[in-house]
C-alpha positions in Angstrom: -5.6 0.3 -16.3 -3.2 3.1 -17.1 -4.8 6.2 -18.6 -8.3 5.0 -17.9 -9.5 8.5 -16.9 -7.4 10.5 -19.4 -9.1 12.2 -22.2 -8.6 10.3 -25.5 -8.6 12.7 -28.4 -8.2 12.6 -32.2 -6.5 15.3 -34.3 -9.4 15.5 -36.7 -7.8 17.6 -39.4 -4.8 15.2 -39.6 -6.8 11.9 -39.7 -9.3 13.3 -42.2 -7.3 15.7 -44.4 -9.9 15.9 -47.2 -11.6 13.8 -49.9 -9.0 11.5 -51.5 -6.5 12.7 -49.0 -6.4 16.2 -50.2 -5.6 19.2 -48.0 -9.0 20.9 -47.7 -9.6 20.2 -44.0 -6.3 21.8 -42.9 -7.1 24.7 -45.2 -10.5 25.1 -43.5 -12.3 24.3 -46.8 -13.4 20.7 -46.5 -16.9 19.8 -48.0 -19.7 19.7 -45.5 -20.6 16.0 -46.1 -17.0 14.9 -45.7 -16.6 16.8 -42.4 -19.8 15.7 -40.9 -19.4 12.1 -42.0 -15.9 12.0 -40.5 -17.2 13.1 -37.1 -20.1 10.6 -37.2 -17.5 7.8 -37.8 -15.4 8.9 -34.8 -18.5 8.9 -32.6 -19.4 5.5 -33.8 -16.2 4.1 -32.4 -17.2 5.0 -28.8 -13.6 5.5 -28.0 -12.7 9.2 -28.3 -14.1 11.7 -25.8 -12.0 14.5 -27.2 -11.5 16.1 -30.6 -8.9 18.5 -31.9 -10.1 20.8 -34.7 -9.0 23.8 -36.6 -10.4 26.8 -38.5 -13.4 26.3 -40.8 -14.1 29.1 -43.3 -17.7 28.6 -44.3 -20.0 29.9 -41.5 -22.8 27.5 -42.3 -20.6 24.4 -42.4 -18.9 25.6 -39.2 -22.3 26.0 -37.5 -23.3 22.4 -38.3 -19.8 21.1 -37.4 -20.0 22.8 -34.0 -23.4 21.3 -33.3 -22.1 17.8 -34.2 -18.9 18.0 -32.0 -20.8 19.1 -28.9 -21.1 15.5 -27.8 -17.3 15.3 -27.2 -16.3 16.1 -23.6 -13.3 18.0 -24.6 -12.6 20.2 -27.7 -9.1 21.5 -28.6 -8.7 24.2 -31.1 -5.4 24.1 -33.0 -4.3 27.3 -34.8 -1.1 25.5 -35.9 -2.3 24.7 -39.4 -3.2 28.4 -39.9 0.3 29.4 -38.7 2.1 26.8 -40.9 0.1 27.4 -44.1 0.4 31.2 -43.5 -2.2 31.9 -46.2 -1.2 34.8 -48.5 2.1 35.2 -46.6 0.8 38.1 -44.7 2.6 37.2 -41.5 6.4 36.8 -41.0 7.4 33.1 -40.7 8.8 33.9 -37.3 5.2 34.6 -36.3 4.7 35.5 -32.6 8.5 35.2 -32.0 9.3 38.0 -34.5 11.9 40.5 -33.2 10.3 43.0 -35.6 7.7 44.5 -33.3 5.2 45.3 -36.1 5.4 41.7 -37.4 5.0 40.3 -33.9 1.9 42.4 -33.2 0.3 41.3 -36.5 1.0 37.6 -35.6 -0.5 38.1 -32.2 -3.6 39.8 -33.7 -4.1 36.8 -36.0 -4.0 34.4 -33.0 -6.4 36.6 -31.1 -8.9 36.3 -33.9 -8.6 32.6 -33.8 -9.0 32.6 -30.0 -12.4 34.1 -30.6 -13.2 31.3 -33.0 -12.0 28.7 -30.4 -14.6 30.1 -27.9 -17.2 29.9 -30.7 -16.4 26.2 -31.1 -16.9 25.7 -27.4 -13.2 24.7 -27.0 -11.4 24.1 -23.7 -7.9 24.4 -25.2 -6.1 26.6 -27.7 -2.9 25.1 -29.2 -0.4 27.3 -31.0 3.2 27.4 -32.3 6.1 29.6 -31.6 7.0 30.6 -35.2 10.2 29.7 -37.1 13.7 29.9 -35.7 15.9 32.3 -37.6 19.0 31.7 -35.6 20.6 29.5 -38.3 20.6 32.5 -40.6 21.0 35.3 -38.2 23.0 33.9 -35.2 22.2 32.7 -31.7 22.0 36.2 -30.3 18.9 36.8 -32.4 17.4 33.6 -31.0 17.7 35.0 -27.5 15.8 38.2 -28.6 13.2 36.0 -30.3 12.6 34.0 -27.1 11.9 37.3 -25.2 9.5 38.3 -28.0 7.7 35.0 -27.6 7.3 35.5 -23.9 5.7 39.0 -24.6 3.4 37.5 -27.1 2.3 34.6 -24.8 1.6 37.2 -22.1 -0.6 39.2 -24.4 -2.5 36.1 -25.7 -3.1 34.7 -22.2 -4.3 38.1 -21.0 -6.7 38.3 -24.0 -7.8 34.7 -23.2 -8.8 35.8 -19.7 -10.8 38.7 -21.0 -12.7 36.5 -23.4 -13.4 34.0 -20.6 -14.9 36.8 -18.5 -16.9 38.0 -21.5 -18.4 34.6 -22.2 -18.6 33.7 -18.4 -16.6 30.5 -18.8 -13.2 29.2 -17.6 -10.2 30.5 -19.6 -9.0 28.1 -22.3 -5.8 26.2 -21.7 -3.2 28.0 -23.6 -0.8 25.4 -25.1 2.4 25.9 -26.9 3.5 22.9 -29.0 7.2 21.9 -29.2 8.7 21.2 -32.6 12.0 20.6 -34.3 14.5 23.2 -35.4 15.6 21.6 -38.6 15.6 23.8 -41.7 15.0 21.1 -44.2 12.2 19.5 -46.1 9.6 17.7 -44.0 10.5 19.6 -40.8 9.0 22.7 -39.1 12.1 24.6 -37.9 10.3 26.2 -34.9 11.9 28.4 -32.3 10.3 26.1 -29.6 12.1 23.9 -30.0 14.0 21.8 -27.5 12.2 20.8 -24.3 14.7 22.4 -22.0 14.0 25.8 -23.6 10.3 25.1 -23.7 10.5 24.4 -20.0 12.1 27.7 -19.3 9.4 29.5 -21.2 6.7 27.6 -19.3 8.3 28.3 -16.0 8.4 32.1 -16.7 4.8 32.2 -17.9 3.6 30.2 -14.8 5.7 31.7 -12.1 6.4 35.3 -13.2 3.2 36.0 -15.2 1.0 33.7 -13.2 -0.9 32.1 -16.1 -1.6 28.7 -14.6 -3.6 27.8 -17.7 -0.5 28.0 -19.9 1.4 24.8 -20.6 3.1 22.7 -23.3 2.2 20.1 -25.8 4.7 17.3 -26.3 4.4 15.2 -29.5 6.0 11.8 -29.4 6.8 11.9 -33.1 8.8 15.1 -32.6 11.1 13.3 -30.1 13.3 12.0 -32.9 13.3 15.3 -34.6 14.1 17.7 -31.7 17.9 17.7 -31.5 20.1 18.4 -28.5 23.8 18.3 -27.9 23.8 14.5 -27.8 21.4 13.7 -30.6 17.6 13.6 -30.5 15.5 13.8 -27.3 14.3 10.6 -25.6 11.3 9.5 -23.5 13.0 10.6 -20.2 12.5 14.2 -21.3 9.0 13.9 -19.9 10.3 13.8 -16.4 11.6 17.4 -16.7 8.6 18.9 -18.4 5.6 17.0 -17.0 4.7 19.7 -14.5 4.0 22.0 -17.5 2.3 19.5 -19.8 -1.2 20.5 -20.9 -1.4 17.9 -23.6 0.3 14.9 -25.3 0.3 13.7 -28.9 0.9 10.1 -29.9 2.2 10.2 -33.4 4.9 8.9 -35.8 7.7 10.4 -37.8 10.4 9.2 -40.2 14.2 9.9 -39.9 15.3 8.0 -43.0 16.2 10.7 -45.6 15.6 8.2 -48.4 12.1 7.6 -47.3 9.4 9.7 -49.3 7.7 10.5 -46.0 10.9 11.8 -44.3 10.3 14.2 -41.4 7.3 15.2 -39.4 4.9 13.4 -41.7 2.5 11.8 -39.1 2.6 8.5 -40.9 0.4 5.7 -39.5 1.3 3.9 -36.3 2.2 0.7 -38.2 4.4 2.5 -40.9 7.3 0.1 -41.5 9.9 2.8 -41.5 8.5 4.9 -38.7 10.5 6.1 -35.7 7.9 5.1 -33.0 8.0 1.4 -32.5 5.7 -0.5 -30.1 8.5 -0.7 -27.6 9.1 3.1 -27.7 5.4 3.8 -27.3 5.3 1.5 -24.3 8.3 3.2 -22.7 6.7 6.6 -23.4 3.4 5.6 -21.8 5.3 4.0 -18.9 7.0 7.3 -18.0 3.7 9.2 -18.4 2.0 6.9 -16.0 5.0 7.0 -13.6 4.8 10.9 -13.4 1.1 10.6 -12.9 0.2 12.5 -16.1 -3.6 13.1 -16.0 -4.3 15.4 -18.9 -5.3 14.6 -22.5 -3.8 12.3 -25.0 -4.3 13.1 -28.7 -3.8 10.7 -31.6 -2.2 12.5 -34.6 -1.9 10.2 -37.6 -2.4 11.0 -41.3 -3.3 8.5 -44.1 -0.9 8.2 -47.0 -1.4 7.0 -50.6 -4.4 4.8 -50.7 -4.8 4.3 -46.9 -8.3 4.8 -45.5 -8.6 7.4 -42.7 -10.9 5.0 -40.9 -8.2 2.2 -41.0 -5.4 4.5 -39.8 -7.6 5.6 -36.8 -8.4 2.0 -35.9 -4.7 1.0 -36.1 -3.8 3.8 -33.8 -6.4 2.8 -31.2 -5.3 -0.8 -31.4 -1.6 0.1 -31.0 -2.2 2.5 -28.1 -4.4 -0.1 -26.3 -1.8 -2.8 -26.7 0.9 -0.5 -25.2 -1.2 0.8 -22.3 -2.2 -2.7 -21.2 1.5 -3.7 -20.8 2.3 -4.8 -17.3 5.2 -2.4 -16.8 3.2 0.5 -18.1 0.5 -0.1 -15.5 3.1 -0.6 -12.7 4.0 3.0 -11.8 5.3 4.3 -8.5 4.9 8.0 -9.3 6.0 9.9 -6.2 5.3 7.0 -3.9 8.2 5.9 -1.6 7.7 3.3 1.1 9.3 4.4 4.4 9.5 1.5 6.9 9.9 3.8 9.9 6.4 5.1 9.3 5.1 1.6 9.8 7.4 0.4 12.6 8.5 3.6 14.4 11.6 3.7 16.6 9.5 3.8 19.7 7.9 0.4 19.0 11.1 -1.1 17.8 12.9 -0.2 21.0 10.1 -1.7 23.0 11.4 -5.0 21.8 14.8 -4.2 23.2 13.2 -3.1 26.5 11.4 -6.5 26.8 14.6 -8.4 26.1 16.3 -6.4 28.9 13.4 -7.2 31.2 14.0 -10.9 31.1 10.9 -11.8 29.1 12.2 -15.4 28.7 9.5 -17.3 30.6 6.8 -15.1 29.1 8.2 -15.8 25.7 8.1 -19.5 26.2 4.5 -19.2 27.1 3.8 -17.2 24.0 5.3 -19.9 21.8 3.3 -22.5 23.6 0.0 -20.7 23.4 0.1 -19.9 19.7 -2.8 -21.2 17.7 -1.3 -23.4 15.0 -2.7 -24.0 11.6 -4.0 -27.5 11.2 -2.5 -29.8 8.6 -2.8 -30.8 5.8 -2.1 -27.4 4.2 -4.1 -28.0 1.1 -4.1 -24.4 -0.2 -1.2 -22.7 -2.0 1.2 -21.0 0.4 2.8 -17.6 0.4 5.6 -17.6 3.0 8.2 -15.0 3.8 11.9 -16.1 3.7 13.8 -14.1 6.3 17.0 -16.0 7.0 19.7 -14.2 4.9 21.5 -12.1 7.6 22.4 -15.2 9.5 24.5 -16.4 6.6 26.3 -13.0 6.3 24.0 -11.9 3.4 22.8 -8.4 4.0 22.9 -6.9 0.5 19.9 -5.6 -1.5 21.0 -4.4 -4.9 23.9 -2.1 -4.6 23.3 -1.5 -0.9 25.6 -4.0 0.8 24.0 -3.7 4.3 20.4 -3.0 3.6 19.2 -6.1 5.5 21.6 -5.1 8.3 19.2 -2.5 9.6 17.1 -4.6 11.9 14.4 -2.0 12.3 14.0 -1.8 8.5 14.2 -5.6 8.1 11.8 -6.4 10.9 9.4 -3.6 9.9 9.2 -5.0 6.3 8.6 -8.5 7.6 5.8 -7.5 9.9 4.3 -5.2 7.2 3.7 -8.4 5.2 3.2 -11.0 7.9 0.2 -9.3 9.4 -1.8 -9.8 6.2 -4.3 -12.6 6.2 -3.3 -13.3 2.6 0.3 -14.2 3.7 0.5 -17.7 5.2 3.7 -17.6 7.3 7.4 -17.0 7.6 10.6 -19.0 7.6 13.3 -17.4 9.7 16.1 -17.7 12.3 15.8 -17.6 16.1 16.6 -13.9 16.5 13.9 -12.8 14.0 11.4 -15.3 15.4 11.9 -14.1 19.0 11.5 -10.4 17.9 8.2 -11.3 16.2 6.9 -13.0 19.2 7.8 -10.1 21.5 6.2 -7.6 19.1 3.1 -9.9 18.9 3.0 -9.9 22.7 3.0 -6.1 22.7 0.3 -6.1 20.1 -1.9 -8.5 22.1 -1.7 -6.3 25.2 -3.4 -3.5 23.3 -5.5 -5.3 20.7 -6.3 -8.7 22.4 -5.5 -10.7 19.2 -2.4 -12.3 17.8 -1.1 -11.8 14.3 1.0 -15.0 14.6 -2.0 -17.3 15.2 -2.8 -19.6 12.3 0.5 -18.6 10.6 3.0 -21.3 9.4 6.2 -20.7 11.3 9.3 -22.4 9.9 12.6 -22.5 11.7 15.8 -22.2 9.6 18.6 -24.7 10.5 22.0 -24.7 8.6 23.3 -21.1 8.3 27.0 -21.9 8.9 27.9 -21.6 5.2 28.9 -18.0 5.5 28.8 -16.0 2.3 32.3 -15.2 1.1 34.0 -17.9 3.3 36.5 -20.3 1.8 34.4 -23.0 3.4 31.0 -21.7 2.4 29.8 -25.1 1.2 30.4 -26.5 4.7 26.9 -25.3 5.7 26.6 -26.3 9.4 23.6 -26.1 11.7 24.1 -22.7 13.5 20.4 -21.6 13.8 17.6 -24.0 14.9 18.1 -27.6 15.6 15.3 -30.0 14.9 14.9 -30.4 18.6 14.6 -26.6 19.0 11.9 -26.5 16.3 9.9 -29.3 18.0 10.3 -27.8 21.5 9.0 -24.4 20.4 6.1 -25.8 18.5 7.2 -24.4 15.1 5.6 -25.9 12.0 8.5 -27.0 10.0 12.3 -27.0 9.4 14.1 -25.3 6.5 17.4 -26.5 5.3 19.6 -26.0 2.2 22.4 -27.6 0.3 24.2 -26.2 -2.6 25.6 -28.7 -5.0 29.2 -27.7 -6.0 30.7 -30.3 -8.3 33.9 -28.6 -9.5 35.7 -26.4 -7.0 38.3 -27.5 -4.5 35.7 -27.2 -1.7 33.2 -29.6 -3.4 33.7 -32.1 -0.6 32.0 -29.7 1.9 29.0 -29.5 -0.4 28.6 -33.3 -0.1 29.1 -33.0 3.7 26.2 -30.6 3.8 24.0 -33.0 1.8 24.7 -35.6 4.4 23.8 -33.1 7.2 20.5 -32.4 5.5 19.8 -36.1 5.2 20.3 -36.6 8.9 18.0 -33.7 9.7 15.3 -35.0 7.4 15.4 -38.3 9.2 15.0 -36.5 12.5 12.1 -34.5 11.1 10.5 -37.7 9.9 10.5 -39.1 13.5 8.3 -36.2 14.6 6.3 -36.0 11.3 7.7 -32.5 10.9 7.5 -30.8 7.4 10.9 -30.2 5.8 11.4 -27.2 3.5 14.5 -28.2 1.5 16.3 -25.8 -0.8 18.6 -27.7 -3.2 20.6 -25.4 -5.5 23.2 -26.3 -8.2 26.0 -23.7 -8.0 29.3 -22.8 -9.5 32.1 -20.5 -8.4 32.4 -17.4 -10.6 35.3 -15.2 -11.6 34.4 -13.0 -8.6 35.3 -16.0 -6.3 31.6 -16.2 -5.2 29.1 -19.0 -5.7 26.3 -18.4 -8.2 23.1 -20.5 -8.7 23.0 -22.3 -12.0 19.6 -21.2 -13.3 19.4 -24.1 -15.8 16.5 -26.6 -15.9 18.7 -29.6 -16.6 20.9 -28.8 -13.6 17.9 -28.1 -11.5 16.3 -31.4 -12.4 19.4 -33.4 -11.6 19.7 -31.6 -8.2 16.1 -32.3 -7.3 16.6 -36.0 -7.9 19.3 -35.9 -5.1 17.1 -33.8 -2.8 14.0 -36.0 -2.7 16.1 -39.1 -2.1 17.5 -37.9 1.2 16.6 -39.0 4.7 14.9 -42.4 4.4 11.5 -41.0 3.5 10.3 -38.2 1.2 6.7 -37.7 2.5 7.5 -34.6 4.5 9.7 -32.8 2.0 8.7 -29.5 0.4 11.1 -28.2 -2.2 12.2 -24.6 -2.6 13.1 -24.1 -6.2 13.8 -20.9 -8.2 12.1 -20.2 -11.5 14.1 -21.2 -14.6 13.1 -21.6 -18.2 11.3 -24.9 -19.0 9.9 -25.0 -15.5 7.3 -27.5 -16.7 10.1 -30.1 -16.8 11.4 -29.0 -13.4 7.9 -29.5 -11.9 7.7 -32.9 -13.7 11.0 -34.1 -12.1 9.3 -34.7 -8.7 6.0 -35.6 -7.1 6.8 -33.5 -4.1 5.3 -30.0 -3.6 7.4 -27.1 -4.8 7.5 -23.6 -3.4 9.1 -21.0 -5.6 11.8 -18.7 -4.4 12.1 -15.1 -5.7 15.9 -14.6 -5.9 17.7 -11.3 -5.4 15.7 -8.1 -5.5 15.8 -6.2 -8.8 13.9 -3.2 -7.4 11.0 -3.9 -9.6 8.5 -6.7 -8.6 7.1 -7.2 -12.2 9.7 -9.8 -13.2 9.2 -12.0 -10.1 5.4 -11.7 -10.4 5.6 -12.9 -14.1 7.9 -15.8 -13.0 5.5 -16.8 -10.3 2.6 -16.8 -12.8 4.5 -18.9 -15.2 5.8 -21.2 -12.5 2.4 -21.8 -11.0 1.1 -22.8 -14.5 4.0 -25.3 -14.9 2.6 -28.1 -12.8 0.0 -28.8 -10.1 2.7 -29.6 -7.6 3.8 -25.9 -7.7 2.1 -25.0 -4.4 3.2 -21.4 -3.7 6.3 -19.4 -2.9 8.9 -19.1 -0.1 10.3 -15.7 -1.0 12.6 -13.2 0.7 14.4 -10.1 -0.7 12.3 -9.6 -3.8 9.2 -9.5 -1.5 10.7 -7.5 1.4 12.7 -5.0 -0.7 10.7 -4.3 -3.9 12.6 -1.1 -4.7 10.7 2.0 -3.4 7.4 0.1 -3.4 5.3 -1.1 -0.5 6.1 -4.7 0.5 2.5 -5.2 1.7 1.1 -4.2 -1.7 3.6 -6.5 -3.5 2.7 -9.4 -1.1 -1.0 -8.9 -1.9 -0.1 -9.1 -5.6 1.8 -12.3 -5.0 -1.1 -13.7 -3.1 -3.5 -12.9 -5.9 -1.4 -15.1 -8.2 -0.9 -18.0 -5.9 -4.2 -18.0 -4.0 -6.6 -16.8 -6.7 -4.7 -17.7 -9.9 -4.9 -14.2 -11.1 -2.8 -12.9 -14.1 0.2 -10.7 -13.5 -1.7 -7.9 -15.1 -4.6 -8.1 -12.6 -2.1 -8.6 -9.7 -0.3 -5.4 -10.7 -3.6 -3.5 -10.7 -4.3 -4.8 -7.2 -0.8 -3.8 -6.1 -1.2 -0.2 -7.3 -4.6 0.1 -5.6 -3.3 -1.2 -2.2 0.0 0.7 -2.1 0.4 2.7 1.2 -2.7 1.4 3.0 -2.8 0.7 6.7 0.6 2.3 7.4 -0.6 2.9 11.0 -1.5 -0.7 11.7 1.1 -1.0 14.5 1.3 2.6 15.7 -2.5 2.9 16.0 -2.8 -0.3 18.0 0.3 -0.2 20.2 0.8 3.6 20.6 -2.7 4.9 19.8 -1.4 7.1 16.9 -2.8 7.5 13.4 -1.1 8.7 10.2 -2.5 11.2 7.8 -2.8 10.3 4.2 0.2 12.5 3.5 2.3 10.4 5.8 1.6 7.0 4.3 4.4 7.0 1.7 4.8 10.3 -0.1 8.0 12.1 0.9 
């Protein structure tokens, strides 16, 4: 599950502000019993392995508190409350960003004293603020000077941190600058840092020029709605630009409604009705964090209000975070992974197929077809079968790429990447692809001695003459395999399709194709050959192209036509897309149904969910016969996606568990062909990371 290994921390002084929700904790003056009881409660939850604390004035209370928090794996010391309260107003509000050098030095000295206390607490991290932004009053030029002052101060603090680490013989603390809003109004903090783009520049300088690798940023989700840029507030995508510099994350809530009594950076509870951070926003935030492979700590920063109990606010925060991180699309994250087909099927192996074709492999190929070990019928288990017949009908597009499936090396490589899995039952394709597979299998057998086509279900596609974009597209004639071809080659079944067009001027050709399918079914019945029939209701759109009508009523009516074809329905398997109310679709026939995946969206989650829902719709849903959404799952690995699909159909796993399995198997066995045929192996760096 996402963020399983990340530190989960609680901002203690925010969750437990003081007895009856006073401010004594943030002032460093909370009573001993209150402080110690609050930590004992947090431990009793067995959830947090980190805690964020601040200054405690009483030495005796501090000593007891330190002993109690030692059980936490990670301690963060935040000096932010000290800076914001600015007790006795002895330091300028601009703090360590002051352009007055005396004020800046005094501010740095204060933070150095608290750095010593952080080491006393046994902390691993020191969190601080930049100081107020004075540019609104004094102009943008002064902001530039203030930014340079901030860099000087951070340099001094980081250098002092290293000295303390040497003194105490420990690793230097992480030095973490928290980003805030720049709004000079009630409920806001008006800090110099500030917008994430400027925070990133500071972090880049400190890391690359001053070489303090321990320095980084803290991004607080609640501040996202308060940090303004030229186009409004920041959004979750900002994480993609600053994640290399992130030391820490806060999950929190804020209020943007000026009429609300808690307007601003108020850290209201996660379930606050008028809060900015909805469950959907939290989910999207975590989704991006997981995608960028964020592996540092996550702190919960919520404060009780009115008569809320601290304990309840903490429990609500845990429940909300757990609900968000368990979402399927949060757990599905590519990170930097990119599947590259040519690493699986290199040019050298691909052109070996061409060489074999040139060398008159015909007789040998006939023998390969003949010698294949066939799977015995009946096929009682659910089936996962690849559909690879699109190019023969002038369909080569995947998403916005109009000719993605026109690259035969890519297409074949993705097919073989999946077909070689034991968990994948077979393929439905056209003669050109089938021949290529048998030639490649022959090359594989010469080196390995085994066949990856044995025991696979091989289905020949028949009518591909309904060319996409043609005026006569519904006149879908037999241009690939005939039934006689399929029988002669010993293939395991015949696939055919009709699209039911009731309204256009070319509807008569749709009926002609239905009659063609009926004749082929009769012929299959003579040989007891399984028929895989794809009946689709369609209509012509404003783009002058045919589109499948994804409506359960239309699908049910079309299925009634399909199963009545050919003088006998015993051999018919139906290939039906998922639609709403699939239970009624499944109930419309006693024949087995294989689900199709439809066009690729670049994200396999939707099709996995549809497969899970479809499988649960009826016992006659017996698997899938799926093409583009399996072969071209965006940047992801087709093999890993196929394994996830198999988990659903073969093991009745949930989509959540299937996605976990997908992530675990991404990029494995990329040298399956090259190591066997060419004797080459890939390093881990070559398996999918560009």
